[in-house]
N, C-alpha and C positions, 0 to 999 in steps of 0.2 A: 545362695550366692554362687557356689561353684557351677551350678547348672547355667546360671545367667552368663557367667564369664565364659564358659565353654561355648554357649550359643553365639556370643559376640565374636569369638575367634572364628567359628565356622561361618558366620554370616557377617562379614565386615560391613561397616556403615559407609564405606567409600572405597576408592581405588587404593590399593596398597602397592608400594614400590620399595624395592631393596636398593640401597646405595651405600657407598663408602667414601671416606675422605682420608687422605694421608698427608701428613706434614713431616718433613725431615730436615736435618741440619748436620753440618760437619763441625766437629769440635776437636781442638788439639788434645792429644793424649797428655794427661797431667800426672801420671803415676807410672813407676817402674817396678818390676818384679824380677829379682835376680835369684835363680835357683842354683844351689851348689851341693856338693857331696864330699864327705871325708871318708876315705876308705883305707883299709890296711889288711894285709894278708900275712900269715906266718904260722908258726907251730905253737907259740906260746899265747894262749888266750888272754892271760892277764896283761901281758905287754901290749897286745893289740888294743885292748880296752883303754889302757893308759894313754896310748898314742892318740886314739880317736878323741878321748876326753880332753887331752891337752890341746890339740888343734882346734877343736870346737870351742873351748874356753877362750883361746887366744883370739879367734874370729869375733866371738861375742864381745870381748873386752874392747877390741878396736872399733867395731861398728856401733856399739852402744855409747860411744863418746859423742856420736851425732844424735841430737834430740829429734831430728826428723826421720829417724830410721826405726822400722819395726822388724825385729828379727824373730823368726819362728822356726822351731825344730819340727820338721814334717815327717820324719821317720828314723828308725834305728833298728838294725837287726844284725845278728851274727849267725853265719851258716858254716857248716863243716865243709872242708875241701877234700874231695875224694880223688883217688887215683886207681885206675883199672890195672889189675895185675893178671897173672895167669889164671886159667880156668874160669874166666869171666867173673871173677870176684873183684871187689874193690876195697881199698884200704884208706882210712882217713889219714891224710897227710898234714892237715893243719886247719886253720880257721880263717874266715874272711868276714870282716865287719864293715858295715856301711851305715853312716849317719847322714841324713839329708836335711837341708834347711833352706829357707828362703828369706830374702830381704825385700821389704816393701817400703817405698818412700816416694814423696813428691819432689824431692830435691834432685832433679834430673841432671843438673850440671855436675854432680859429684859421682856419677856412674863410673867413669874410668878409674877414679881413685878407689872406689869400693871393689871393683874387679881386681885391681892390683893387690889390695889388702887381703882378699879372699885367697888368691893364689899364693901370695907371699907366705901365708901361714901354713900352706901345705894342702889346701883343699882344691877341688876341681870344679870348674864351672859347668853346670848342667844346662842352663838356659837363661835367656834374657828376653823380656817382653815389655813393651810399653802399652799402657791401656788407659781407658777413661776411668777415673775413680768413681766409687759408688755415689759419693755426694754430688759430683758434677753430673753423673748420669741421671740421678733422680731429679735434680733441678731442671735438667733439660727435658725430661719426660713430662714433668708437671706443666712446663711452659708449652710444650708441643701438644699435649692433650687438650688444653684449653683452645689452642689455635685450630686443632683438628675438629673440635666440636663446632666452633664458629664456622669453619669451612663446610661442615656437614649441613648446618642450617642454611647456609647460602645456597648450596646445591639443592636442598629440599625446596627452598623458596622458588628457585628457578624452575624446577620440575612442576611445582604447583601452578606457577604462572603459565607454563606451557600447556597445562591441562585446563586453563581458564578457571582454576579453583581459587577462591578468595582466601583460603587458609589451609593449613595442614597440621596433622598431629604426628608426633613421634611415638610409634608403637613399641619399638625395641631399639636399644642402643648398647653397644659394647665397644671396648677399646682393646687394642693389642699393641705391643711394643716390639721393636727390633733393636737389640743392643749391638754395639760395634764389636768386631773381632779385634783382639789385641795384635799389635805389631810384634812379631817374633823374630829373633835372630838366633842363628846357630852359635854354639860355644866358640867356634873358630872366629866368626865375625865379631863376637863380643870381645874376644881377647884383642882384636885389632883396635878396639876403641881406646885402649890405654897405651897404644904404641906411641912413641915420641914422634914418629914420622907422620902419622895420619892424624893424631890428636883426637879430641873429644867430638869433633864435628863429623867423624866418620860414620856415626850412627845418627839416625833421625828418629825422633819419637813418633812422627806421623800424626794422622788424624783418624777419628772414628765417626762413623755416620750413625746418628740416633734417629729413629723414626717412630711415629705413633700413628696407628690407623684406627679410625672410628667406623664401625660397621653398624648399620641399623635398618629399620623398616619404618616408612612413613605411610600415612593414610590421608588422602585428600577426598573431599566430598564428591559424590557422584555428579557428573555433569553430562547432560544430554547434548550430543553433538549431531548436527545435521548430517545425513548420509551423503549429501552432495555439497 
């Protein structure tokens, strides 16, 4: 059986053609990700930890009142702070602790209020981005994949007709996807979103382009064409 399969690959029963088909769509971003950090520096390590814990707990308490919010701690570390002195030596002068977190939600109209809550408790905004949620992205990919396969078949049929072939076979078929890039804002622009002067409309969630490409190879029966 392997020998027969190899022979068929080396000696095709017809003309083989490579082609592809791409379908894409624009969808509104339906999810927001807010990144923030709580940091403190000083000489007393215990007091630093207490401060970071207090601020982090306060943010968690305020944001978890919203059912549509997912709050995650993404990192936490404490590093010594050094000062260079004479003879190229250094002395530890204190400690610096940083804890990072992110907020994920589909409730886009509440973004300015959440930014205000994070800053009011003593944290610093690190980033803000709008993106297409995993569920919406997967649903779009499934729909586009079917449409791309249909388009592939239409292209294959057109090629077969152009070669005066009555039929065609699909020898190979694969799909690839292109996911949209999130819309990112700097921390300064994100803070402007909660200002009373500019309001919540100062930031736009934007759109994301999702595309699916089907690539494959078809085979049409050999046709003898006249030389003239």
